[in-house]
C-alpha positions in Angstrom: -162.3 24.4 -168.5 -164.4 23.7 -165.4 -163.5 20.5 -166.0 -159.5 21.1 -165.6 -159.7 23.2 -163.0 -162.2 19.2 -161.5 -158.5 17.3 -162.9 -155.5 20.4 -161.5 -157.6 20.2 -158.5 -158.5 17.1 -157.7 -154.3 16.0 -158.6 -153.1 18.3 -155.8 -155.3 17.1 -153.4 -154.1 14.3 -154.1 -150.5 14.8 -154.1 -150.9 16.7 -150.7 -152.3 13.4 -149.2 -149.3 10.7 -151.1 -146.6 14.0 -148.9 -149.2 14.5 -145.9 -148.9 9.8 -145.7 -145.3 10.3 -145.7 -144.9 12.6 -143.0 -142.8 11.3 -140.3 -145.3 11.5 -136.9 -141.5 11.9 -134.7 -139.8 14.7 -134.0 -136.7 12.9 -135.5 -136.4 14.5 -138.9 -134.7 18.3 -137.4 -133.9 19.8 -134.0 -135.8 23.4 -133.1 -134.2 26.5 -132.6 -136.7 28.7 -131.5 -137.8 28.4 -127.8 -141.9 28.0 -128.4 -143.2 28.6 -125.8 -146.7 29.5 -125.2 -148.9 31.0 -122.2 -152.1 31.6 -121.8 -154.6 32.8 -119.7 -155.7 29.4 -118.5 -154.9 28.6 -115.0 -153.2 25.0 -114.3 -154.3 23.9 -110.2 -154.7 27.9 -108.9 -151.5 28.6 -111.5 -150.5 30.2 -114.5 -148.3 27.6 -116.8 -146.4 27.7 -119.9 -145.4 25.0 -121.8 -142.7 24.4 -124.9 -143.4 22.6 -127.9 -144.6 18.4 -127.7 -141.6 16.3 -129.3 -143.1 13.1 -130.4 -141.5 9.3 -129.7 -141.7 6.4 -131.7 -141.9 3.4 -128.7 -139.8 1.2 -130.7 -140.7 -2.4 -128.4 -143.9 -1.4 -130.0 -144.9 -1.1 -133.5 -146.6 1.6 -135.1 -146.8 3.0 -131.6 -146.2 6.5 -130.4 -145.1 9.0 -126.9 -145.1 12.0 -126.5 -142.7 14.1 -124.3 -143.5 17.9 -123.2 -141.7 19.9 -120.5 -143.7 22.4 -119.4 -143.6 25.6 -116.1 -145.4 26.5 -113.4 -143.9 29.3 -110.9 -139.8 28.6 -111.0 -140.2 25.2 -111.3 -140.1 22.6 -114.6 -142.5 19.8 -115.2 -141.7 16.7 -117.0 -145.1 14.6 -119.3 -145.5 12.2 -120.8 -148.4 10.4 -123.0 -148.2 7.6 -124.8 -150.5 7.8 -127.9 -152.2 4.9 -126.8 -155.3 3.8 -125.3 -156.5 1.8 -121.9 -152.5 2.3 -120.8 -152.9 2.3 -117.0 -149.2 3.4 -115.9 -147.5 1.7 -113.5 -148.1 2.4 -109.5 -144.8 1.0 -108.2 -142.1 2.0 -111.3 -142.8 4.5 -113.3 -139.7 6.2 -115.6 -136.2 5.1 -115.8 -134.0 7.3 -117.7 -131.0 5.8 -118.4 -127.7 8.5 -120.0 -124.3 7.0 -122.2 -122.9 7.0 -118.6 -124.2 4.6 -117.8 -125.9 5.9 -115.4 -130.8 5.6 -115.2 -132.5 7.9 -112.7 -136.0 6.3 -111.7 -139.1 9.3 -112.1 -141.8 8.9 -109.8 -145.4 9.5 -111.2 -146.8 12.8 -109.5 -150.2 12.4 -111.3 -152.8 10.1 -109.8 -152.6 6.9 -111.4 -154.5 6.4 -114.2 -155.6 4.2 -117.3 -155.2 7.4 -119.9 -151.3 6.4 -120.3 -150.7 10.5 -118.4 -147.3 10.9 -116.1 -146.4 13.8 -114.8 -143.6 14.8 -112.9 -142.0 18.1 -111.1 -137.9 18.2 -112.2 -135.4 18.9 -109.5 -133.2 21.0 -109.9 -130.6 17.6 -109.6 -132.7 15.9 -112.6 -132.4 19.0 -114.1 -128.7 19.3 -114.0 -128.2 15.4 -114.5 -130.8 16.5 -118.0 -128.7 19.2 -118.9 -124.7 17.7 -118.7 -125.1 14.1 -119.5 -126.9 12.9 -123.4 -129.7 11.1 -122.5 -130.1 7.8 -124.7 -133.4 5.7 -123.9 -136.1 6.5 -122.1 -138.0 3.2 -120.5 -142.0 3.7 -119.1 -143.4 1.0 -116.5 -147.2 0.0 -116.8 -149.2 -3.4 -115.6 -149.7 -5.0 -119.5 -146.0 -3.8 -120.6 -143.1 -2.2 -120.2 -142.2 0.5 -123.1 -139.2 1.5 -124.6 -138.2 5.0 -126.1 -134.7 5.0 -127.8 -133.5 9.0 -128.0 -131.3 10.2 -131.3 -129.4 13.3 -131.2 -132.2 15.3 -132.1 -134.9 14.3 -129.7 -131.6 15.4 -127.0 -131.0 19.0 -128.7 -135.0 19.2 -128.9 -135.2 18.9 -124.8 -131.9 20.6 -123.8 -133.5 23.0 -126.2 -136.7 23.0 -124.4 -135.4 23.3 -120.1 -132.4 25.8 -121.0 -135.8 27.5 -122.9 -137.8 27.6 -119.5 -135.4 27.8 -116.8 -135.2 31.1 -118.1 -138.8 32.0 -118.8 -140.2 34.1 -116.3 -144.3 33.1 -115.8 -146.4 36.6 -116.3 -149.6 36.6 -114.9 -152.5 36.6 -116.8 -150.4 37.2 -119.5 -150.4 35.7 -122.9 -146.8 35.6 -124.6 -146.1 33.4 -127.1 
């Protein structure tokens, strides 16, 4: 009986491990319908903040590399956080992120986070930029670093998630000191 239990557990964990390895890493499989907003008691720069789950994006011009796209809110402002999931990547100071739209328009976003080699980009989005994100389909992001420029092509699921999370955060009111999920 013990032998049967050990074999069964071994097969179960082996199958589970194979399934986990085949699971896609990026968020392109399905769109999210719940807001998933998280606000904790912690403060960011002495202010309460809330965030939505990160969207994982595959870098198209680099093998086995991903980026994390996340939106957050402080006070009444929505922020965009991008992080290249690689080591020792320094964000370029002159030109940071280009956002390409289906209409052919391009907006350039400058990094508000100090120059860093942790591949972190942070930016408060203006009302005009948020309106542009809502009204136009984003097709591509281009992130500029000192060594290489990284290209990310967004699919329909990514665009739906971005629009959904912008709408969720726009309607959300930051509460002082309360935990909301």
